[in-house]
N, C-alpha and C positions, 0 to 999 in steps of 0.2 A: 504494500500500500504506500503510495507516495503522499508526502505531506506538503501542502502548499505553504509557501512563506507567508507569514503574517504581514498584512498591509502596513506600511509605515504610517505612524500617527505622530504628528508634531505635538510636542509637549508645550503647553502654554502656562506661563506663571499665573498664580491665582489672581482673580479679578473680583472687585466688588462694585456695586453701582447704586446710584440714587436717582430719583425721578423728581424733577423740579418743574414748576409752572413758570412760564415766561410770556412776554408779550407776543412771541412767535409760536406759542404752543408748548406742549409738554416736551421736555428734553430728558433724554436718558444719558446720564453722565457716569462713565466708568473709570476706575483707577486701580492701579496696583498698589503695593505698599509704599511706593516712593515717587509715583508720577501719574499724571492724567493720561489715560489711554484711549478715551473716546468720548465724543458728544454726538448724539444722533437725535433727530426729530422723530417724534412718534409717527409711525407709518410712512417714513420716508423710503425712497429707493435705497437699496443696499443696507437695509436694517441689519444690525449685528446678530451674529449667531450667539447661542446661549453662553459659550465659553468666553465670548468677548465681553459679556455683561457680568457674569458671575452672580454671587449672592447679593441680595438687596440690603442696603443699610437705609432705614427709613428716615432717620434724623441724624445725619452726620455731625452737624453743629452741636446738637445736644449731647451726643456721645463724646465729642471732644471736650466739651465743657465739663462733663462729669469726670472724665479722665484727668483733666487738669486740676479739678478740685481734689481728687484722690491724691494726685501727685503732690499738691501743696500740703496735704495732711501728713503724708508719710515720707516726704522728701524725694527730690528729683532722682537720686541714684536708685532708690528702691523702685520708683515708678518706671525707670528705664529697664530694670531687670524684669519687671512683671507686667508691663503694659499689654493689654489684651490685643490679640491678633487683628481685631477690627479697627483699632484706633488709628494706626498709621494710614490706611486708605481713607478712613473717615476724615482725617486732617486734609488730605488732598481734595476730597469731595467737598468739604466745607469751604476750603479756600476757593475752589472753582465756583461754587454757588455764590459766594460773596463777590468775587470779581465779575461774574456775569451780571449780578444785580447792579453793580456800579456801572458796568458798560451800558445796560439798558436804561439807566437813569441819566446817562450822559456825563458821568463822572470819571470814566476810565476810557482810555484809548489804546492802552497796551496791557498785556496780561503777563503775570509773573509766575503763575503756577507751572511747575516742570512738566514737560510733555514727553511721552514715550509711546507713540502709536506703532502698531505692527504694520509692516508693509514691505514691498520689494525695494531693492536698492533704488530703482528708478522712481517709484512712488515717493520714497523718502526724500529723494533729491528735489522732486517737484514740490512736496509739502514744505521742505526747508526754504525753498525760494519764496513760496507764498507767505511765509512768516516775515519776509523782509518788505512786503508791500504795506506801506503805512496806512493808518486810519485816514479816510478822506481821499484816498487814491485808488485807481484801478489799473489793471494790466490785462493784456490780451493773451490768448492762447499762443499766438505766434511769438510774442515777446518772451513768454516762458520757454518756449521751444528753443529759442536762440540762446537763452541764458543757461539752461540746465545741461547743455552738451551739444557738440556738433552733430548735426544729422538727426536730432530727436524729432520724430514726426509729431505734428500738431495733434493728430488723432490719439496717439499714445499719451500725450500731455492731457488731452481732454478726458481720457479714461482715468488717469491718475487723479486729476482734479475731482472727477465725479465720485471717486471712491475714497475721498478724504475722510479719515476716521474721526477728526476732531473739528466739527462744525463751529463756525464763528471765531474760535480762538486761532485756528489755522484758517485764515480768511479766504476760503475758496469762493465766497460770494463776491469778492472783488475782481473776479476774472470775467472779462467780457469777450464777446466774439469780435471778429474783424469789423472795424469802423465803429466800435463802441456799442455793438448790438447786445441787448440783454438776452443771453442764451441759457441753456439748461442748468438746473441746479437740483441736487438730490432732494432738497427740502421743498422744492417747488418755486416757481418764478415769483409768486406773491411774496414769499418770505425773502427771497433775494432782493426784490424791489424795496421791501420794507427796510431791510438792513442798510442798503445803499442810501435810501432817503434819510435814514437816521444819521449816517456818516457824512451827509452832504455838507460841504463847507458853508459856514454861515455867511462868508463874504461872497456875494454873487459874482464878483470879479474873478473868483477862482474858477468859475465855470462849473457845469454839472458833471457828475460822475458818469452819467450814461444818458 
């Protein structure tokens, strides 16, 4: 009797997630114990697989506050030795929720939470470039293609942008088609338009984003 080799299964580090309400709908926010790994809109295209979300933490900020209260009571050294496994990702989730809230209120234009999305080398190169596009600015697929490497086809760039794992913070909504045309967005064009309107320069002399 022959034995078939077992199919290779990629091992993913543990993930945890929270769900937050926002002006653009419910957001699924995922983290490892040291970085943000994903932000997705509810029912968007390319919604994450279960292993990308992991177990849900319903109140990250509350969990962090409770852990900090315990740490203050027993001392930081003891807290570091015995902190619950959920607390580290909860800190990332709570920071993300706080920074997103500030962004939606118009009080933040850059994000500080550490990022670690899963992707191919090419996807990561595209997403790294997207992180350099400032608030209030846009870029085209063709411009990204020229910047990420010689000969990178615009279609491949479009696929990488469309599969962005961290919506809003990795600002794929700032990518336009040729001539500044408003093109596809995994979260839908209405959300893309809303985000760009939100980031529109207040000085009309700066021109419109799209």
